[in-house]
C-alpha positions in Angstrom: 0.1 -0.1 0.0 1.6 3.4 -0.9 0.6 6.8 0.7 0.6 9.9 -1.6 3.3 11.0 0.0 5.4 8.5 -1.3 5.8 6.3 2.0 5.3 2.7 1.9 3.1 0.1 4.1 2.5 -3.4 4.7 0.8 -5.8 6.9 2.5 -8.1 9.8 0.9 -10.6 10.5 3.1 -11.1 13.3 2.8 -8.0 15.4 -0.9 -7.6 13.8 -0.9 -4.4 11.8 -0.3 -1.8 9.7 4.1 -1.1 9.3 6.0 1.4 7.2 8.4 -0.3 5.0 12.0 0.8 6.1 14.9 1.0 3.3 16.1 -2.3 4.5 12.8 -4.0 3.0 12.6 -1.7 -0.2 14.2 -3.1 -4.0 16.9 -2.1 -4.1 18.6 0.1 -7.3 20.7 -2.7 -8.8 19.6 -6.3 -7.5 21.5 -8.1 -9.9 25.0 -7.3 -9.4 27.4 -10.3 -8.8 31.0 -9.6 -6.9 34.1 -11.7 -7.2 33.6 -13.5 -3.4 32.8 -17.6 -3.7 32.5 -20.2 -1.1 35.9 -21.4 0.0 36.9 -23.4 -3.7 39.4 -26.0 -3.1 41.4 -26.2 -6.2 41.9 -29.6 -7.9 44.2 -28.4 -10.7 47.6 -29.2 -8.9 47.5 -31.3 -5.3 48.7 -28.5 -3.1 45.2 -27.9 -2.3 45.0 -24.2 -2.4 41.4 -22.8 -1.0 40.4 -19.8 -2.9 37.5 -17.1 -2.4 37.9 -15.3 -5.4 36.2 -16.1 -9.0 39.1 -14.2 -10.6 42.2 -15.9 -8.7 40.8 -19.4 -9.1 40.1 -19.0 -13.2 43.6 -17.5 -13.3 44.8 -20.2 -11.2 43.2 -22.9 -13.2 44.7 -20.9 -16.9 48.3 -21.0 -15.0 48.1 -24.4 -15.2 46.1 -25.7 -18.6 42.6 -25.8 -17.3 39.4 -23.7 -18.2 36.8 -23.5 -16.5 33.5 -24.2 -18.4 30.9 -23.8 -16.2 28.9 -26.4 -18.1 29.4 -25.4 -21.9 30.6 -29.4 -22.1 26.9 -30.1 -22.5 26.2 -27.7 -25.1 29.5 -29.4 -26.6 31.1 -26.2 -26.8 34.6 -25.4 -25.1 36.8 -28.3 -23.7 34.0 -31.0 -24.6 36.0 -32.2 -27.5 37.1 -34.9 -25.8 35.4 -38.3 -27.0 34.4 -40.0 -24.2 34.4 -43.7 -24.3 30.7 -44.9 -23.8 31.0 -48.1 -26.9 31.2 -51.3 -25.1 33.7 -52.7 -27.5 36.4 -49.4 -26.8 35.7 -50.2 -23.1 36.7 -53.6 -23.5 39.3 -53.2 -26.2 41.1 -50.4 -23.4 40.9 -53.0 -20.8 41.9 -55.8 -22.9 44.7 -53.4 -24.0 45.3 -52.5 -20.2 45.5 -55.8 -18.9 48.3 -57.1 -21.8 50.5 -54.0 -20.7 50.2 -55.3 -16.4 50.8 -59.0 -18.2 53.6 -58.1 -20.4 55.3 -56.1 -18.1 55.3 -52.6 -20.0 53.1 -51.1 -16.9 55.2 -49.2 -14.5 53.4 -51.4 -10.9 54.9 -52.6 -7.9 55.9 -55.9 -7.5 52.9 -56.2 -4.4 50.5 -55.1 -7.3 51.8 -57.5 -9.7 51.2 -60.6 -6.8 48.0 -59.1 -6.6 46.6 -59.1 -10.3 48.7 -62.7 -10.4 45.9 -64.0 -7.6 43.1 -62.2 -9.4 44.0 -64.1 -12.6 44.4 -67.6 -10.7 40.7 -67.3 -9.1 39.7 -66.2 -12.4 40.9 -68.7 -13.9 39.8 -71.3 -11.3 36.1 -69.8 -11.6 36.2 -70.3 -15.4 36.8 -74.0 -14.9 34.2 -74.2 -12.1 31.8 -72.9 -14.3 32.9 -75.4 -17.6 32.2 -78.1 -15.4 
């Protein structure tokens, strides 16, 4: 409700009466101004665990390390989304077989403990297949 003098009033249900709208209730002149502040965000561009509260500083950090914040452009096909994702089953199977062959022939950089674990898993798998064929 507005009076001829420009003062605004509204009904306050908790007080049970009409109260004047103060400056804090009045709409601001520029409601869509966005500052550079963001919630504390850890950068995953490096393993340093740096925390940023400034959007521009975070983006500069990303750029320095060769990354770009796409802001959801990867869903539209713009920006960094030029990488082809392997969702085809044959591609995934081929990648797994290639990785297993590298491990089998000693071409993958793994520790002795991991190598022994792979051998145990392969033996268990072969035993399982042998039981299934009976």
